[in-house]
C-alpha positions as CSV (number, residue, x, y, z in Angstrom):
1,F,79.7,99.4,115.4
2,H,83.5,99.4,115.0
3,A,83.6,95.9,116.5
4,L,81.0,94.6,114.0
5,L,82.8,96.3,111.1
6,F,86.4,95.3,111.7
7,G,86.0,92.3,114.0
8,G,85.4,90.1,111.0
9,D,88.8,91.0,109.7
10,I,90.4,89.9,112.9
11,V,88.6,86.6,112.9
12,E,89.3,86.0,109.2
13,E,93.0,86.8,109.5
14,F,93.3,84.6,112.6
15,L,91.5,81.6,111.0
16,L,93.4,81.9,107.7
17,Q,96.9,81.9,109.1
18,S,98.9,78.8,108.2
19,S,100.3,76.6,110.9
20,P,103.8,77.4,112.0
21,A,106.5,75.6,110.0
22,A,108.4,72.8,111.6
23,Y,112.1,73.7,111.2
24,T,113.1,70.2,112.2
25,D,111.8,68.9,108.8
26,R,114.8,67.6,106.8
27,V,113.7,69.2,103.5
28,V,113.1,72.6,105.2
29,L,116.5,72.5,106.9
30,E,118.2,71.6,103.6
31,V,116.5,74.4,101.7
32,R,117.3,77.0,104.3
33,E,120.9,76.0,104.4
34,R,121.2,76.1,100.6
35,A,119.6,79.6,100.7
36,R,122.1,80.7,103.3
37,K,125.0,79.5,101.2
38,L,123.6,80.6,97.8
39,D,126.3,82.0,95.6
40,L,125.3,83.6,92.3
41,T,128.8,84.8,91.3
42,E,129.0,82.6,88.2
43,T,125.5,83.7,87.1
44,R,126.5,87.4,87.4
45,L,129.2,86.8,84.8
46,N,126.5,85.7,82.3
47,T,123.9,88.4,83.0
48,S,124.2,90.2,79.7
49,Q,122.9,87.1,78.0
50,L,120.2,86.3,80.6
51,Y,118.9,89.9,80.8
52,P,119.7,91.6,77.5
53,I,117.7,94.6,78.5
54,N,118.5,95.5,82.1
55,T,118.2,98.3,84.7
56,E,119.7,98.5,88.1
57,P,117.3,100.5,90.4
58,C,119.3,99.9,93.6
59,L,122.5,101.7,92.5
60,L,121.2,105.0,93.8
61,H,119.2,103.5,96.8
62,Q,121.0,102.1,99.8
63,D,117.7,101.6,101.5
64,L,114.9,100.8,99.1
65,L,111.8,99.9,101.0
66,I,109.6,98.4,98.2
67,L,110.6,97.2,94.8
68,T,107.7,96.2,92.6
69,L,108.3,93.9,89.7
70,V,105.4,93.9,87.3
71,L,105.3,90.8,85.2
72,S,104.3,91.9,81.7
73,S,104.2,90.7,78.2
74,P,106.2,92.5,75.4
75,G,103.0,93.5,73.6
76,N,101.2,95.0,76.6
77,W,102.7,98.4,76.1
78,S,99.4,100.3,76.6
79,Q,98.9,98.7,80.0
80,R,102.4,99.6,81.1
81,E,101.9,103.2,79.9
82,A,98.7,103.5,82.0
83,M,100.6,102.3,85.1
84,R,103.5,104.7,84.5
85,N,100.9,107.5,84.3
86,S,99.4,106.5,87.6
87,W,100.8,104.6,90.6
88,A,104.0,103.2,89.0
89,N,105.5,106.6,88.7
90,Q,106.1,107.0,92.4
91,T,109.8,106.9,93.6
92,S,109.2,108.2,97.2
93,V,106.3,107.5,99.5
94,R,106.2,108.7,103.1
95,S,109.8,109.9,102.6
96,V,111.1,106.4,101.8
97,A,112.3,105.1,98.5
98,V,110.1,102.9,96.3
99,R,110.6,101.8,92.7
100,T,108.5,100.0,90.1
101,L,110.0,98.0,87.1
102,F,108.4,96.0,84.3
103,F,109.8,92.5,83.9
104,L,109.3,91.2,80.3
105,G,109.9,87.8,78.7
106,P,111.4,87.1,75.3
107,S,109.7,87.9,72.1
108,P,110.2,86.0,68.8
109,L,109.0,89.2,66.9
110,G,111.7,91.6,65.9
111,V,109.3,94.5,66.0
112,E,108.4,93.9,69.6
113,L,112.1,93.6,70.6
114,E,112.9,96.9,69.0
115,M,109.9,98.5,70.7
116,M,111.1,97.1,74.1
117,R,114.5,98.6,73.5
118,E,113.0,102.0,72.7
119,E,110.7,101.8,75.7
120,S,113.7,101.0,77.9
121,A,115.7,103.9,76.6
122,R,112.8,106.3,77.1
123,Y,111.7,105.2,80.6
124,G,114.6,103.2,82.1
125,D,112.2,100.8,83.9
126,I,112.4,97.7,81.7
127,V,114.1,94.4,82.4
128,Q,113.8,91.7,79.7
129,F,115.1,88.2,80.0
130,E,116.0,85.5,77.5
131,G,116.0,81.7,77.6
132,G,114.3,79.1,79.7
133,V,110.7,79.8,78.6
134,S,108.3,77.4,77.1
135,R,106.6,79.6,74.5
136,G,104.0,76.9,73.7
137,D,102.9,76.6,77.4
138,W,101.8,79.9,78.9
139,Q,101.5,78.5,82.4
140,R,105.0,77.0,82.4
141,G,106.4,80.1,80.7
142,H,104.9,82.3,83.5
143,W,106.5,80.2,86.1
144,E,109.9,80.5,84.4
145,Q,109.3,84.2,84.3
146,V,108.7,84.3,88.0
147,K,111.9,82.3,88.7
148,M,114.0,84.6,86.4
149,A,112.5,87.6,88.3
150,L,113.6,86.1,91.6
151,R,117.1,85.6,90.3
152,W,117.2,89.1,89.0
153,I,116.2,90.5,92.4
154,L,119.0,88.5,94.1
155,L,121.6,89.6,91.6
156,F,120.7,93.3,91.1
157,C,118.6,94.5,94.0
158,P,119.5,92.5,97.2
159,Q,119.1,95.7,99.4
160,A,115.4,96.1,98.6
161,R,113.7,95.2,101.9
162,F,110.3,94.1,100.4
163,I,109.4,92.8,96.9
164,V,105.9,93.0,95.4
165,L,105.4,90.6,92.5
166,S,102.5,91.9,90.4
167,E,100.8,91.5,87.0
168,D,100.2,94.4,84.7
169,S,96.4,94.5,85.3
170,V,96.8,95.5,89.0
171,Y,96.5,98.8,90.7
172,L,98.8,99.0,93.7
173,N,98.2,101.3,96.6
174,L,101.9,102.1,97.5
175,P,101.0,104.6,100.2
176,A,98.9,102.0,102.0
177,F,101.6,99.4,101.6
178,T,104.3,101.8,102.9
179,S,102.2,102.9,105.9
180,Y,101.6,99.2,106.8
181,L,105.2,98.2,106.5
182,L,106.6,101.2,108.4
183,G,104.0,100.5,111.1
184,L,105.4,97.1,111.9
185,R,107.1,97.1,115.2
186,T,110.2,95.3,114.0
187,H,111.8,94.7,110.6
188,P,110.1,91.4,109.7
189,D,111.9,88.5,108.1
190,E,110.0,85.7,106.4
191,L,107.1,87.9,105.4
192,Y,105.0,86.3,102.7
193,L,101.9,88.5,102.6
194,G,98.8,88.4,100.4
195,R,95.3,87.0,100.1
196,V,95.8,83.4,101.4
197,I,94.0,80.6,99.7
198,H,93.6,78.0,102.4
199,R,93.2,74.2,102.1
200,A,92.6,74.2,98.4
201,A,92.1,70.7,96.9
202,P,94.3,69.6,94.0
203,E,92.5,68.8,90.8
204,R,92.1,65.0,90.3
205,D,90.1,65.0,87.1
206,P,92.4,64.4,84.1
207,D,90.1,66.3,81.8
208,K,90.4,69.5,83.8
209,P,93.2,72.2,83.8
210,H,95.8,71.9,86.6
211,Y,95.3,68.1,86.8
212,L,97.5,66.6,89.5
213,P,97.6,62.8,89.7
214,Y,98.1,61.2,93.1
215,Q,101.5,59.8,92.0
216,V,102.8,63.3,91.4
217,Y,101.1,65.1,94.4
218,P,99.7,62.7,97.0
219,D,98.8,65.3,99.6
220,K,95.1,66.0,100.2
221,Y,95.4,69.8,100.0
222,L,97.6,72.2,98.2
223,P,99.9,74.3,100.4
224,D,98.5,77.6,101.6
225,Y,99.5,80.3,99.1
226,C,99.1,84.0,98.4
227,S,96.8,84.4,95.5
228,G,98.0,86.3,92.5
229,P,98.0,88.7,90.8
230,A,99.9,90.5,93.6
231,F,101.6,89.5,96.8
232,L,104.6,90.7,98.9
233,L,107.8,88.9,99.8
234,S,110.6,90.1,102.1
235,Q,114.1,89.8,100.7
236,D,115.0,86.7,102.6
237,V,111.9,84.9,101.4
238,V,112.9,85.7,97.8
239,R,116.1,83.9,98.4
240,K,114.5,80.9,100.0
241,V,111.8,80.6,97.4
242,Y,114.3,80.8,94.6
243,V,116.4,78.0,96.0
244,A,113.3,75.8,96.7
245,A,112.1,76.5,93.1
246,E,115.1,74.8,91.4
247,D,113.4,71.5,90.9
248,V,109.7,72.5,91.1
249,S,107.7,72.1,87.8
250,L,104.2,70.9,88.7
251,P,101.4,71.9,86.2
252,L,100.1,74.6,88.5
253,P,99.7,78.4,88.4
254,S,102.8,80.3,89.5
255,D,101.2,81.7,92.6
256,V,100.4,78.2,93.8
257,L,104.0,77.1,93.0
258,V,105.4,80.1,95.0
259,G,103.3,78.8,97.9
260,L,104.6,75.3,97.5
261,C,108.2,76.6,97.5
262,A,107.5,78.7,100.5
263,R,106.3,75.7,102.4
264,R,109.4,73.7,101.4
265,A,111.4,76.5,102.9
266,G,109.4,76.7,106.1
267,V,107.9,80.1,105.3
268,V,104.3,80.6,106.4
269,A,101.9,82.6,104.2
270,T,100.3,85.6,106.1
271,H,96.8,86.6,105.1
272,S,95.6,90.1,104.6
273,A,92.1,91.0,103.5
274,R,93.5,94.2,101.9
275,F,94.5,92.3,98.8
276,S,91.8,91.8,96.3
277,G,93.1,88.5,95.1
278,D,92.3,87.5,91.5
279,R,88.8,89.1,91.6
280,H,88.0,92.6,90.3
281,I,86.2,94.6,93.0
282,R,83.6,97.2,91.9
283,Y,85.2,100.6,91.9
284,N,84.7,102.8,94.9
285,P,87.5,105.3,95.8
286,C,87.2,104.9,99.6
287,C,87.3,101.1,99.1
288,Y,90.4,101.3,96.9
289,N,92.0,103.7,99.3
290,F,91.8,100.9,101.9
291,L,93.0,98.0,99.6
292,F,96.7,97.2,98.9
293,S,95.9,95.8,95.5
294,S,93.0,95.9,93.0
295,A,93.0,93.3,90.2
296,R,91.8,93.4,86.6
297,M,92.1,97.2,86.1
298,G,91.9,98.5,82.6
299,V,93.8,101.3,81.1
300,G,91.1,103.9,81.8
301,M,90.5,102.9,85.4
302,M,94.1,103.1,86.3
303,G,94.0,106.9,85.7
304,V,90.6,107.3,87.4
305,A,91.8,105.5,90.6
306,W,95.1,107.5,90.5
307,R,93.2,110.8,90.4
308,D,90.6,109.9,92.9
309,L,93.2,108.7,95.4
310,G,95.0,112.0,95.3
311,A,97.8,111.1,92.9
312,G,99.6,109.0,95.5
313,K,98.7,111.2,98.5
314,G,95.7,109.2,99.6
315,R,92.1,110.2,99.8
316,S,90.3,111.8,102.7
317,C,87.0,109.9,103.2
318,G,84.4,110.8,105.7
319,M,83.4,108.3,108.4
320,L,80.2,107.4,106.8
321,E,81.8,107.1,103.3
322,T,84.5,104.8,104.7
323,Y,82.0,102.6,106.5
324,Y,79.8,102.3,103.5
325,S,82.6,101.5,101.1
326,L,84.1,98.9,103.4
327,V,80.9,97.1,104.2
328,K,79.1,97.2,100.8
329,P,81.4,97.0,97.8
330,C,84.7,96.3,99.4
331,K,84.6,93.9,102.3
332,T,81.7,91.7,101.0
333,R,83.5,91.1,97.7
334,C,86.9,90.7,99.3
335,R,85.9,87.8,101.5
336,H,84.6,85.2,99.1
337,D,87.9,84.0,97.6
338,S,89.8,83.5,100.8
339,A,89.4,79.7,100.6
340,G,89.4,77.2,97.8
341,F,91.3,76.8,94.5
342,S,90.1,79.9,92.6
343,N,92.6,80.2,89.7
């Protein structure tokens, strides 16, 4: 019974692993060398203008295991509050340091700007950046937000071992994340972990969103990428993706672009069925206790999941409860978006 239940995960994760990168590729070698020599000294001198609202979580942590950057919009204060009242309030899990910050873009509204400053003064978990965002194009603006977030990590939190990039509709199971990372035999470099979308075809219809003409992208498939709205990067991958992203501006969702940059840097996406991907999975506490991330969670459900999962201590599920939750609402709904362009 165990083999039937979990054997599918083994097969799935084996089949969905990307091919090893060829480090002899000229572009890969160039990107990796640029990442190794990256110097942000001049950028640091200008940080007060780039990040007018800023916090430095690493000052008190020489060894921060997980830094979660939640990409949020200035007006989504109720969603941020729900996260603070649930999983995002954790600063220590399994006796190791973790920290969650909210990364906000610029706002043309003076009222929102003042509210962001008040929110930052009250909670100390806000980073807000200015400049470089196309306000009329949400997709491009989100990609600029991701790049600014990667730069901020390199400037202000280079000692965080792992980075989770998440949206503000996601419930993250930090105890499950922490147990997984601490259980790895060695400290992994080049870890790009999430629900891998494999061999997705680029959109060739000019009337559809994300249209990619052959002249711009001639490859038959998009690169393997970890589907948003949540995935994990090791610190060295943050550096490599940031360098590779300097001249990437295709009309694609930001999670696909991160995958494209990872491929250019020779980093292989690692699949885990414990990410929900972009789909909301019907709530079941034992199922959510197994998952790393759960997407499209409303304000009310954040608190429900937090209470049911023991306020960060985990939930004790019986054997039959666990089997039922994994087979019925959890595993069957987790599998369907592991291939294809689903954004």
